[in-house]
PDB file of N, CA, C and O in Angstrom:
ATOM      1  N   MET A   1       1.073  23.510   7.268  1.00  0.00           N
ATOM      2  CA  MET A   1      -0.233  22.963   6.815  1.00  0.00           C
ATOM      3  C   MET A   1      -0.565  23.860   5.544  1.00  0.00           C
ATOM      4  O   MET A   1      -0.430  25.084   5.576  1.00  0.00           O
ATOM      5  N   LEU A   2      -1.004  23.174   4.432  1.00  0.00           N
ATOM      6  CA  LEU A   2      -1.567  23.879   3.346  1.00  0.00           C
ATOM      7  C   LEU A   2      -2.983  24.170   3.411  1.00  0.00           C
ATOM      8  O   LEU A   2      -3.769  23.248   3.629  1.00  0.00           O
ATOM      9  N   VAL A   3      -3.418  25.441   3.232  1.00  0.00           N
ATOM     10  CA  VAL A   3      -4.779  25.726   3.405  1.00  0.00           C
ATOM     11  C   VAL A   3      -5.345  26.147   1.988  1.00  0.00           C
ATOM     12  O   VAL A   3      -4.769  27.055   1.388  1.00  0.00           O
ATOM     13  N   LEU A   4      -6.376  25.570   1.465  1.00  0.00           N
ATOM     14  CA  LEU A   4      -6.804  25.813   0.109  1.00  0.00           C
ATOM     15  C   LEU A   4      -8.349  26.128   0.150  1.00  0.00           C
ATOM     16  O   LEU A   4      -9.047  25.615   1.024  1.00  0.00           O
ATOM     17  N   THR A   5      -8.840  26.910  -0.728  1.00  0.00           N
ATOM     18  CA  THR A   5     -10.276  27.168  -0.816  1.00  0.00           C
ATOM     19  C   THR A   5     -10.823  26.385  -2.164  1.00  0.00           C
ATOM     20  O   THR A   5     -10.377  26.641  -3.282  1.00  0.00           O
ATOM     21  N   ARG A   6     -11.737  25.503  -1.941  1.00  0.00           N
ATOM     22  CA  ARG A   6     -12.317  24.853  -2.932  1.00  0.00           C
ATOM     23  C   ARG A   6     -13.804  24.912  -2.902  1.00  0.00           C
ATOM     24  O   ARG A   6     -14.368  25.044  -1.817  1.00  0.00           O
ATOM     25  N   ARG A   7     -14.568  24.813  -4.150  1.00  0.00           N
ATOM     26  CA  ARG A   7     -15.904  24.844  -4.216  1.00  0.00           C
ATOM     27  C   ARG A   7     -16.297  23.538  -4.593  1.00  0.00           C
ATOM     28  O   ARG A   7     -15.508  22.695  -5.018  1.00  0.00           O
ATOM     29  N   ARG A   8     -17.678  23.343  -4.418  1.00  0.00           N
ATOM     30  CA  ARG A   8     -18.236  21.914  -4.841  1.00  0.00           C
ATOM     31  C   ARG A   8     -17.797  21.582  -6.240  1.00  0.00           C
ATOM     32  O   ARG A   8     -17.800  22.331  -7.216  1.00  0.00           O
ATOM     33  N   GLY A   9     -17.393  20.240  -6.160  1.00  0.00           N
ATOM     34  CA  GLY A   9     -16.940  19.681  -7.488  1.00  0.00           C
ATOM     35  C   GLY A   9     -15.416  19.781  -7.746  1.00  0.00           C
ATOM     36  O   GLY A   9     -14.829  19.038  -8.533  1.00  0.00           O
ATOM     37  N   GLU A  10     -14.826  20.751  -7.027  1.00  0.00           N
ATOM     38  CA  GLU A  10     -13.440  20.897  -7.196  1.00  0.00           C
ATOM     39  C   GLU A  10     -12.681  20.018  -6.132  1.00  0.00           C
ATOM     40  O   GLU A  10     -13.227  19.615  -5.105  1.00  0.00           O
ATOM     41  N   GLY A  11     -11.407  19.764  -6.460  1.00  0.00           N
ATOM     42  CA  GLY A  11     -10.651  18.776  -5.771  1.00  0.00           C
ATOM     43  C   GLY A  11      -9.227  19.141  -5.478  1.00  0.00           C
ATOM     44  O   GLY A  11      -8.747  20.229  -5.795  1.00  0.00           O
ATOM     45  N   VAL A  12      -8.583  18.208  -4.873  1.00  0.00           N
ATOM     46  CA  VAL A  12      -7.176  18.389  -4.512  1.00  0.00           C
ATOM     47  C   VAL A  12      -6.508  16.928  -4.771  1.00  0.00           C
ATOM     48  O   VAL A  12      -7.072  15.913  -4.362  1.00  0.00           O
ATOM     49  N   THR A  13      -5.381  16.885  -5.411  1.00  0.00           N
ATOM     50  CA  THR A  13      -4.664  15.696  -5.708  1.00  0.00           C
ATOM     51  C   THR A  13      -3.440  15.537  -4.832  1.00  0.00           C
ATOM     52  O   THR A  13      -2.554  16.391  -4.806  1.00  0.00           O
ATOM     53  N   ILE A  14      -3.409  14.364  -4.075  1.00  0.00           N
ATOM     54  CA  ILE A  14      -2.237  14.187  -3.069  1.00  0.00           C
ATOM     55  C   ILE A  14      -1.505  12.972  -3.720  1.00  0.00           C
ATOM     56  O   ILE A  14      -2.023  11.856  -3.753  1.00  0.00           O
ATOM     57  N   GLY A  15      -0.298  13.243  -4.225  1.00  0.00           N
ATOM     58  CA  GLY A  15       0.511  12.349  -4.856  1.00  0.00           C
ATOM     59  C   GLY A  15      -0.050  11.809  -6.024  1.00  0.00           C
ATOM     60  O   GLY A  15      -1.024  12.405  -6.483  1.00  0.00           O
ATOM     61  N   PRO A  16       0.380  10.755  -6.632  1.00  0.00           N
ATOM     62  CA  PRO A  16      -0.251  10.318  -7.794  1.00  0.00           C
ATOM     63  C   PRO A  16      -1.517   9.487  -7.806  1.00  0.00           C
ATOM     64  O   PRO A  16      -2.088   9.194  -8.856  1.00  0.00           O
ATOM     65  N   HIS A  17      -1.942   9.112  -6.596  1.00  0.00           N
ATOM     66  CA  HIS A  17      -3.050   8.097  -6.464  1.00  0.00           C
ATOM     67  C   HIS A  17      -4.150   8.516  -5.677  1.00  0.00           C
ATOM     68  O   HIS A  17      -5.142   7.787  -5.644  1.00  0.00           O
ATOM     69  N   ILE A  18      -4.130   9.667  -4.982  1.00  0.00           N
ATOM     70  CA  ILE A  18      -5.190  10.097  -4.020  1.00  0.00           C
ATOM     71  C   ILE A  18      -5.798  11.365  -4.421  1.00  0.00           C
ATOM     72  O   ILE A  18      -5.096  12.347  -4.659  1.00  0.00           O
ATOM     73  N   ARG A  19      -7.154  11.389  -4.511  1.00  0.00           N
ATOM     74  CA  ARG A  19      -7.794  12.781  -4.946  1.00  0.00           C
ATOM     75  C   ARG A  19      -8.935  12.973  -3.912  1.00  0.00           C
ATOM     76  O   ARG A  19      -9.661  12.048  -3.549  1.00  0.00           O
ATOM     77  N   VAL A  20      -9.031  14.220  -3.480  1.00  0.00           N
ATOM     78  CA  VAL A  20     -10.123  14.598  -2.539  1.00  0.00           C
ATOM     79  C   VAL A  20     -10.912  15.576  -3.118  1.00  0.00           C
ATOM     80  O   VAL A  20     -10.405  16.601  -3.573  1.00  0.00           O
ATOM     81  N   VAL A  21     -12.248  15.338  -3.150  1.00  0.00           N
ATOM     82  CA  VAL A  21     -13.133  16.309  -3.956  1.00  0.00           C
ATOM     83  C   VAL A  21     -14.194  16.742  -3.022  1.00  0.00           C
ATOM     84  O   VAL A  21     -14.609  15.932  -2.193  1.00  0.00           O
ATOM     85  N   VAL A  22     -14.689  17.976  -3.077  1.00  0.00           N
ATOM     86  CA  VAL A  22     -15.650  18.576  -2.292  1.00  0.00           C
ATOM     87  C   VAL A  22     -16.981  18.309  -2.998  1.00  0.00           C
ATOM     88  O   VAL A  22     -17.327  18.804  -4.070  1.00  0.00           O
ATOM     89  N   LEU A  23     -17.713  17.409  -2.203  1.00  0.00           N
ATOM     90  CA  LEU A  23     -18.990  17.032  -2.746  1.00  0.00           C
ATOM     91  C   LEU A  23     -20.296  17.846  -2.530  1.00  0.00           C
ATOM     92  O   LEU A  23     -21.293  17.800  -3.251  1.00  0.00           O
ATOM     93  N   GLY A  24     -20.106  18.659  -1.329  1.00  0.00           N
ATOM     94  CA  GLY A  24     -21.176  19.519  -0.948  1.00  0.00           C
ATOM     95  C   GLY A  24     -20.866  20.227   0.308  1.00  0.00           C
ATOM     96  O   GLY A  24     -20.060  19.778   1.123  1.00  0.00           O
ATOM     97  N   VAL A  25     -21.558  21.423   0.475  1.00  0.00           N
ATOM     98  CA  VAL A  25     -21.409  22.081   1.580  1.00  0.00           C
ATOM     99  C   VAL A  25     -22.787  22.440   2.124  1.00  0.00           C
ATOM    100  O   VAL A  25     -23.622  22.933   1.366  1.00  0.00           O
ATOM    101  N   LYS A  26     -23.070  22.204   3.459  1.00  0.00           N
ATOM    102  CA  LYS A  26     -24.413  22.276   4.065  1.00  0.00           C
ATOM    103  C   LYS A  26     -24.138  22.738   5.466  1.00  0.00           C
ATOM    104  O   LYS A  26     -23.602  22.005   6.296  1.00  0.00           O
ATOM    105  N   GLY A  27     -24.530  24.016   5.721  1.00  0.00           N
ATOM    106  CA  GLY A  27     -24.474  24.621   7.120  1.00  0.00           C
ATOM    107  C   GLY A  27     -22.916  24.621   7.407  1.00  0.00           C
ATOM    108  O   GLY A  27     -22.127  25.131   6.611  1.00  0.00           O
ATOM    109  N   GLY A  28     -22.519  24.023   8.587  1.00  0.00           N
ATOM    110  CA  GLY A  28     -21.090  23.996   8.884  1.00  0.00           C
ATOM    111  C   GLY A  28     -20.361  22.852   8.622  1.00  0.00           C
ATOM    112  O   GLY A  28     -19.276  22.600   9.146  1.00  0.00           O
ATOM    113  N   GLN A  29     -21.013  22.057   7.710  1.00  0.00           N
ATOM    114  CA  GLN A  29     -20.405  20.688   7.215  1.00  0.00           C
ATOM    115  C   GLN A  29     -20.007  20.613   5.741  1.00  0.00           C
ATOM    116  O   GLN A  29     -20.637  21.185   4.851  1.00  0.00           O
ATOM    117  N   ILE A  30     -18.992  19.918   5.561  1.00  0.00           N
ATOM    118  CA  ILE A  30     -18.416  19.817   4.199  1.00  0.00           C
ATOM    119  C   ILE A  30     -18.505  18.289   3.930  1.00  0.00           C
ATOM    120  O   ILE A  30     -18.151  17.526   4.829  1.00  0.00           O
ATOM    121  N   ARG A  31     -18.949  17.804   2.766  1.00  0.00           N
ATOM    122  CA  ARG A  31     -18.924  16.377   2.334  1.00  0.00           C
ATOM    123  C   ARG A  31     -17.779  16.349   1.442  1.00  0.00           C
ATOM    124  O   ARG A  31     -17.656  17.162   0.526  1.00  0.00           O
ATOM    125  N   LEU A  32     -16.872  15.359   1.709  1.00  0.00           N
ATOM    126  CA  LEU A  32     -15.704  15.127   0.981  1.00  0.00           C
ATOM    127  C   LEU A  32     -15.817  13.772   0.265  1.00  0.00           C
ATOM    128  O   LEU A  32     -16.388  12.858   0.860  1.00  0.00           O
ATOM    129  N   GLY A  33     -15.346  13.581  -0.899  1.00  0.00           N
ATOM    130  CA  GLY A  33     -15.196  12.270  -1.510  1.00  0.00           C
ATOM    131  C   GLY A  33     -13.694  12.028  -1.645  1.00  0.00           C
ATOM    132  O   GLY A  33     -12.964  12.936  -2.041  1.00  0.00           O
ATOM    133  N   ILE A  34     -13.248  10.904  -1.347  1.00  0.00           N
ATOM    134  CA  ILE A  34     -11.839  10.435  -1.347  1.00  0.00           C
ATOM    135  C   ILE A  34     -11.642   9.292  -2.274  1.00  0.00           C
ATOM    136  O   ILE A  34     -12.230   8.226  -2.088  1.00  0.00           O
ATOM    137  N   GLU A  35     -10.754   9.504  -3.364  1.00  0.00           N
ATOM    138  CA  GLU A  35     -10.479   8.468  -4.256  1.00  0.00           C
ATOM    139  C   GLU A  35      -9.121   8.010  -3.949  1.00  0.00           C
ATOM    140  O   GLU A  35      -8.185   8.807  -4.002  1.00  0.00           O
ATOM    141  N   ALA A  36      -8.936   6.694  -3.609  1.00  0.00           N
ATOM    142  CA  ALA A  36      -7.554   6.258  -3.290  1.00  0.00           C
ATOM    143  C   ALA A  36      -7.631   4.728  -3.634  1.00  0.00           C
ATOM    144  O   ALA A  36      -8.710   4.168  -3.825  1.00  0.00           O
ATOM    145  N   PRO A  37      -6.437   4.096  -3.700  1.00  0.00           N
ATOM    146  CA  PRO A  37      -6.273   2.658  -4.053  1.00  0.00           C
ATOM    147  C   PRO A  37      -6.727   1.993  -2.800  1.00  0.00           C
ATOM    148  O   PRO A  37      -6.653   2.545  -1.702  1.00  0.00           O
ATOM    149  N   PRO A  38      -7.226   0.726  -3.000  1.00  0.00           N
ATOM    150  CA  PRO A  38      -7.740  -0.053  -1.806  1.00  0.00           C
ATOM    151  C   PRO A  38      -6.712  -0.360  -0.719  1.00  0.00           C
ATOM    152  O   PRO A  38      -7.065  -0.669   0.418  1.00  0.00           O
ATOM    153  N   THR A  39      -5.400  -0.268  -1.100  1.00  0.00           N
ATOM    154  CA  THR A  39      -4.404  -0.434  -0.140  1.00  0.00           C
ATOM    155  C   THR A  39      -4.172   0.727   0.787  1.00  0.00           C
ATOM    156  O   THR A  39      -3.472   0.551   1.785  1.00  0.00           O
ATOM    157  N   VAL A  40      -4.687   1.859   0.542  1.00  0.00           N
ATOM    158  CA  VAL A  40      -4.598   3.043   1.386  1.00  0.00           C
ATOM    159  C   VAL A  40      -5.672   3.131   2.458  1.00  0.00           C
ATOM    160  O   VAL A  40      -6.856   3.199   2.127  1.00  0.00           O
ATOM    161  N   GLU A  41      -5.333   3.132   3.610  1.00  0.00           N
ATOM    162  CA  GLU A  41      -6.407   3.245   4.706  1.00  0.00           C
ATOM    163  C   GLU A  41      -6.782   4.612   4.828  1.00  0.00           C
ATOM    164  O   GLU A  41      -5.934   5.504   4.842  1.00  0.00           O
ATOM    165  N   ILE A  42      -8.123   4.848   4.926  1.00  0.00           N
ATOM    166  CA  ILE A  42      -8.597   6.169   5.196  1.00  0.00           C
ATOM    167  C   ILE A  42      -9.617   6.103   6.506  1.00  0.00           C
ATOM    168  O   ILE A  42     -10.618   5.391   6.584  1.00  0.00           O
ATOM    169  N   HIS A  43      -9.157   6.947   7.433  1.00  0.00           N
ATOM    170  CA  HIS A  43     -10.029   6.979   8.690  1.00  0.00           C
ATOM    171  C   HIS A  43     -10.235   8.420   9.066  1.00  0.00           C
ATOM    172  O   HIS A  43      -9.407   9.293   8.806  1.00  0.00           O
ATOM    173  N   ARG A  44     -11.348   8.629   9.677  1.00  0.00           N
ATOM    174  CA  ARG A  44     -11.587   9.886  10.394  1.00  0.00           C
ATOM    175  C   ARG A  44     -10.535   9.969  11.481  1.00  0.00           C
ATOM    176  O   ARG A  44     -10.014   8.951  11.936  1.00  0.00           O
ATOM    177  N   ASP A  45     -10.194  11.325  11.941  1.00  0.00           N
ATOM    178  CA  ASP A  45      -9.197  11.411  13.014  1.00  0.00           C
ATOM    179  C   ASP A  45      -9.458  10.688  14.326  1.00  0.00           C
ATOM    180  O   ASP A  45      -8.536  10.168  14.954  1.00  0.00           O
ATOM    181  N   GLU A  46     -10.671  10.660  14.719  1.00  0.00           N
ATOM    182  CA  GLU A  46     -10.991   9.932  15.920  1.00  0.00           C
ATOM    183  C   GLU A  46     -10.942   8.514  15.867  1.00  0.00           C
ATOM    184  O   GLU A  46     -10.659   7.848  16.863  1.00  0.00           O
ATOM    185  N   VAL A  47     -11.203   8.012  14.751  1.00  0.00           N
ATOM    186  CA  VAL A  47     -11.055   6.488  14.555  1.00  0.00           C
ATOM    187  C   VAL A  47      -9.462   6.092  14.485  1.00  0.00           C
ATOM    188  O   VAL A  47      -8.982   5.094  15.023  1.00  0.00           O
ATOM    189  N   CYS A  48      -8.826   6.945  13.815  1.00  0.00           N
ATOM    190  CA  CYS A  48      -7.294   6.760  13.773  1.00  0.00           C
ATOM    191  C   CYS A  48      -6.675   6.767  15.079  1.00  0.00           C
ATOM    192  O   CYS A  48      -5.784   5.954  15.328  1.00  0.00           O
ATOM    193  N   VAL A  49      -7.087   7.660  15.989  1.00  0.00           N
ATOM    194  CA  VAL A  49      -6.458   7.825  17.274  1.00  0.00           C
ATOM    195  C   VAL A  49      -6.925   6.503  18.014  1.00  0.00           C
ATOM    196  O   VAL A  49      -6.109   5.872  18.688  1.00  0.00           O
ATOM    197  N   ARG A  50      -8.105   6.128  17.900  1.00  0.00           N
ATOM    198  CA  ARG A  50      -8.596   4.837  18.639  1.00  0.00           C
ATOM    199  C   ARG A  50      -7.791   3.661  18.105  1.00  0.00           C
ATOM    200  O   ARG A  50      -7.358   2.830  18.904  1.00  0.00           O
ATOM    201  N   ILE A  51      -7.577   3.550  16.867  1.00  0.00           N
ATOM    202  CA  ILE A  51      -6.801   2.361  16.316  1.00  0.00           C
ATOM    203  C   ILE A  51      -5.274   2.433  16.978  1.00  0.00           C
ATOM    204  O   ILE A  51      -4.695   1.437  17.412  1.00  0.00           O
ATOM    205  N   GLN A  52      -4.779   3.632  16.983  1.00  0.00           N
ATOM    206  CA  GLN A  52      -3.329   3.658  17.395  1.00  0.00           C
ATOM    207  C   GLN A  52      -3.425   3.366  19.040  1.00  0.00           C
ATOM    208  O   GLN A  52      -2.536   2.693  19.560  1.00  0.00           O
ATOM    209  N   GLU A  53      -4.434   3.845  19.777  1.00  0.00           N
ATOM    210  CA  GLU A  53      -4.518   3.372  21.186  1.00  0.00           C
ATOM    211  C   GLU A  53      -4.534   1.862  21.381  1.00  0.00           C
ATOM    212  O   GLU A  53      -3.811   1.236  22.155  1.00  0.00           O
ATOM    213  N   GLU A  54      -5.499   1.351  20.538  1.00  0.00           N
ATOM    214  CA  GLU A  54      -5.624  -0.083  20.627  1.00  0.00           C
ATOM    215  C   GLU A  54      -4.272  -0.851  20.201  1.00  0.00           C
ATOM    216  O   GLU A  54      -3.843  -1.810  20.842  1.00  0.00           O
ATOM    217  N   ASN A  55      -3.718  -0.388  19.182  1.00  0.00           N
ATOM    218  CA  ASN A  55      -2.347  -1.155  18.824  1.00  0.00           C
ATOM    219  C   ASN A  55      -1.365  -1.074  19.976  1.00  0.00           C
ATOM    220  O   ASN A  55      -0.707  -2.054  20.325  1.00  0.00           O
ATOM    221  N   GLN A  56      -1.276   0.156  20.582  1.00  0.00           N
ATOM    222  CA  GLN A  56      -0.324   0.350  21.688  1.00  0.00           C
ATOM    223  C   GLN A  56      -0.684  -0.550  22.815  1.00  0.00           C
ATOM    224  O   GLN A  56       0.177  -1.184  23.424  1.00  0.00           O
ATOM    225  N   SER A  57      -1.949  -0.610  23.095  1.00  0.00           N
ATOM    226  CA  SER A  57      -2.324  -1.459  24.250  1.00  0.00           C
ATOM    227  C   SER A  57      -2.148  -2.949  23.912  1.00  0.00           C
ATOM    228  O   SER A  57      -1.854  -3.727  24.820  1.00  0.00           O
ATOM    229  N   ALA A  58      -2.302  -3.358  22.732  1.00  0.00           N
ATOM    230  CA  ALA A  58      -2.055  -4.768  22.366  1.00  0.00           C
ATOM    231  C   ALA A  58      -0.511  -5.028  22.402  1.00  0.00           C
ATOM    232  O   ALA A  58      -0.099  -6.131  22.760  1.00  0.00           O
ATOM    233  N   ALA A  59       0.317  -4.064  22.050  1.00  0.00           N
ATOM    234  CA  ALA A  59       1.637  -4.390  21.931  1.00  0.00           C
ATOM    235  C   ALA A  59       2.326  -4.363  23.373  1.00  0.00           C
ATOM    236  O   ALA A  59       3.480  -4.773  23.500  1.00  0.00           O
ATOM    237  N   CYS A  60       1.628  -3.896  24.407  1.00  0.00           N
ATOM    238  CA  CYS A  60       2.123  -3.799  25.764  1.00  0.00           C
ATOM    239  C   CYS A  60       1.799  -5.071  26.550  1.00  0.00           C
ATOM    240  O   CYS A  60       2.493  -5.388  27.516  1.00  0.00           O
ATOM    241  N   THR A  61       0.728  -5.823  26.138  1.00  0.00           N
ATOM    242  CA  THR A  61       0.220  -6.860  26.813  1.00  0.00           C
ATOM    243  C   THR A  61       1.063  -8.176  26.618  1.00  0.00           C
ATOM    244  O   THR A  61       1.382  -8.440  25.459  1.00  0.00           O
ATOM    245  N   GLY A  62       1.416  -8.939  27.513  1.00  0.00           N
ATOM    246  CA  GLY A  62       2.141 -10.131  27.264  1.00  0.00           C
ATOM    247  C   GLY A  62       1.267 -11.300  27.283  1.00  0.00           C
ATOM    248  O   GLY A  62       1.746 -12.428  27.402  1.00  0.00           O
ATOM    249  N   VAL A  63      -0.072 -11.082  27.166  1.00  0.00           N
ATOM    250  CA  VAL A  63      -1.047 -12.205  27.209  1.00  0.00           C
ATOM    251  C   VAL A  63      -1.230 -12.586  25.753  1.00  0.00           C
ATOM    252  O   VAL A  63      -1.309 -11.746  24.856  1.00  0.00           O
ATOM    253  N   VAL A  64      -1.297 -13.946  25.559  1.00  0.00           N
ATOM    254  CA  VAL A  64      -1.584 -14.446  24.400  1.00  0.00           C
ATOM    255  C   VAL A  64      -2.906 -15.161  24.514  1.00  0.00           C
ATOM    256  O   VAL A  64      -3.098 -16.025  25.369  1.00  0.00           O
ATOM    257  N   PRO A  65      -3.935 -14.735  23.521  1.00  0.00           N
ATOM    258  CA  PRO A  65      -5.230 -15.283  23.562  1.00  0.00           C
ATOM    259  C   PRO A  65      -5.056 -16.842  23.505  1.00  0.00           C
ATOM    260  O   PRO A  65      -4.243 -17.397  22.767  1.00  0.00           O
ATOM    261  N   LEU A  66      -5.893 -17.474  24.350  1.00  0.00           N
ATOM    262  CA  LEU A  66      -5.970 -18.930  24.518  1.00  0.00           C
ATOM    263  C   LEU A  66      -6.140 -19.616  23.206  1.00  0.00           C
ATOM    264  O   LEU A  66      -5.449 -20.609  22.978  1.00  0.00           O
ATOM    265  N   ALA A  67      -7.055 -19.153  22.258  1.00  0.00           N
ATOM    266  CA  ALA A  67      -7.191 -19.865  21.002  1.00  0.00           C
ATOM    267  C   ALA A  67      -5.859 -19.768  20.202  1.00  0.00           C
ATOM    268  O   ALA A  67      -5.432 -20.768  19.625  1.00  0.00           O
ATOM    269  N   ALA A  68      -5.245 -18.669  20.161  1.00  0.00           N
ATOM    270  CA  ALA A  68      -3.969 -18.573  19.337  1.00  0.00           C
ATOM    271  C   ALA A  68      -3.008 -19.310  20.025  1.00  0.00           C
ATOM    272  O   ALA A  68      -2.194 -19.881  19.299  1.00  0.00           O
ATOM    273  N   PHE A  69      -2.872 -19.462  21.297  1.00  0.00           N
ATOM    274  CA  PHE A  69      -1.882 -20.400  21.923  1.00  0.00           C
ATOM    275  C   PHE A  69      -2.170 -21.799  21.589  1.00  0.00           C
ATOM    276  O   PHE A  69      -1.216 -22.550  21.385  1.00  0.00           O
ATOM    277  N   ARG A  70      -3.321 -22.221  21.514  1.00  0.00           N
ATOM    278  CA  ARG A  70      -3.659 -23.629  21.173  1.00  0.00           C
ATOM    279  C   ARG A  70      -3.266 -23.979  19.650  1.00  0.00           C
ATOM    280  O   ARG A  70      -2.838 -25.070  19.273  1.00  0.00           O
ATOM    281  N   ARG A  71      -3.497 -22.827  18.837  1.00  0.00           N
ATOM    282  CA  ARG A  71      -3.042 -23.143  17.447  1.00  0.00           C
ATOM    283  C   ARG A  71      -1.629 -23.320  17.278  1.00  0.00           C
ATOM    284  O   ARG A  71      -1.203 -24.128  16.454  1.00  0.00           O
ATOM    285  N   LEU A  72      -0.785 -22.550  18.074  1.00  0.00           N
ATOM    286  CA  LEU A  72       0.695 -22.646  18.076  1.00  0.00           C
ATOM    287  C   LEU A  72       1.013 -24.092  18.628  1.00  0.00           C
ATOM    288  O   LEU A  72       1.852 -24.791  18.059  1.00  0.00           O
ATOM    289  N   LEU A  73       0.394 -24.487  19.638  1.00  0.00           N
ATOM    290  CA  LEU A  73       0.792 -25.827  20.161  1.00  0.00           C
ATOM    291  C   LEU A  73       0.410 -26.877  19.137  1.00  0.00           C
ATOM    292  O   LEU A  73       1.192 -27.818  19.002  1.00  0.00           O
ATOM    293  N   ARG A  74      -0.704 -26.843  18.388  1.00  0.00           N
ATOM    294  CA  ARG A  74      -1.026 -27.827  17.265  1.00  0.00           C
ATOM    295  C   ARG A  74      -0.013 -27.810  16.188  1.00  0.00           C
ATOM    296  O   ARG A  74       0.461 -28.855  15.741  1.00  0.00           O
ATOM    297  N   THR A  75       0.322 -26.652  15.771  1.00  0.00           N
ATOM    298  CA  THR A  75       1.285 -26.516  14.684  1.00  0.00           C
ATOM    299  C   THR A  75       2.716 -26.854  14.967  1.00  0.00           C
ATOM    300  O   THR A  75       3.529 -27.193  14.108  1.00  0.00           O
ATOM    301  N   GLY A  76       2.948 -26.732  16.232  1.00  0.00           N
ATOM    302  CA  GLY A  76       4.285 -27.204  16.793  1.00  0.00           C
ATOM    303  C   GLY A  76       4.417 -28.605  16.854  1.00  0.00           C
ATOM    304  O   GLY A  76       5.504 -29.139  16.633  1.00  0.00           O
ATOM    305  N   ARG A  77       3.399 -29.252  17.137  1.00  0.00           N
ATOM    306  CA  ARG A  77       3.429 -30.739  17.266  1.00  0.00           C
ATOM    307  C   ARG A  77       3.569 -31.347  15.866  1.00  0.00           C
ATOM    308  O   ARG A  77       4.268 -32.344  15.690  1.00  0.00           O
ATOM    309  N   ARG A  78       2.917 -30.759  14.890  1.00  0.00           N
ATOM    310  CA  ARG A  78       3.035 -31.370  13.590  1.00  0.00           C
ATOM    311  C   ARG A  78       4.335 -31.196  13.000  1.00  0.00           C
ATOM    312  O   ARG A  78       4.805 -32.088  12.294  1.00  0.00           O
ATOM    313  N   SER A  79       4.977 -30.094  13.232  1.00  0.00           N
ATOM    314  CA  SER A  79       6.285 -29.890  12.700  1.00  0.00           C
ATOM    315  C   SER A  79       7.300 -30.715  13.257  1.00  0.00           C
ATOM    316  O   SER A  79       8.268 -30.958  12.536  1.00  0.00           O
ATOM    317  N   THR A  80       7.261 -31.211  14.446  1.00  0.00           N
ATOM    318  CA  THR A  80       8.232 -32.085  15.147  1.00  0.00           C
ATOM    319  C   THR A  80       8.097 -33.410  14.791  1.00  0.00           C
ATOM    320  O   THR A  80       9.088 -34.133  14.892  1.00  0.00           O
ATOM    321  N   ALA A  81       6.931 -33.913  14.345  1.00  0.00           N
ATOM    322  CA  ALA A  81       6.695 -35.231  13.987  1.00  0.00           C
ATOM    323  C   ALA A  81       7.300 -35.775  12.710  1.00  0.00           C
ATOM    324  O   ALA A  81       7.098 -36.943  12.380  1.00  0.00           O
TER     325      ALA A  81
END
């Protein structure tokens, strides 16, 4: 882990397209600004963990939602005709 000290207005660049800037410090909290391309997903740690859990849960289920199953049936009929 890289540990850096930054002041308000100073930043860190990650790769060629991501920049993290310290916007402010208030009590025990730091406000960060993150500049990244729209294709880069940015989540808080707790949100990222929840997304991973939901993805694992969805991958383990063998249940297909009824609406998705009906769409598959309709497209299947059209392609065989």
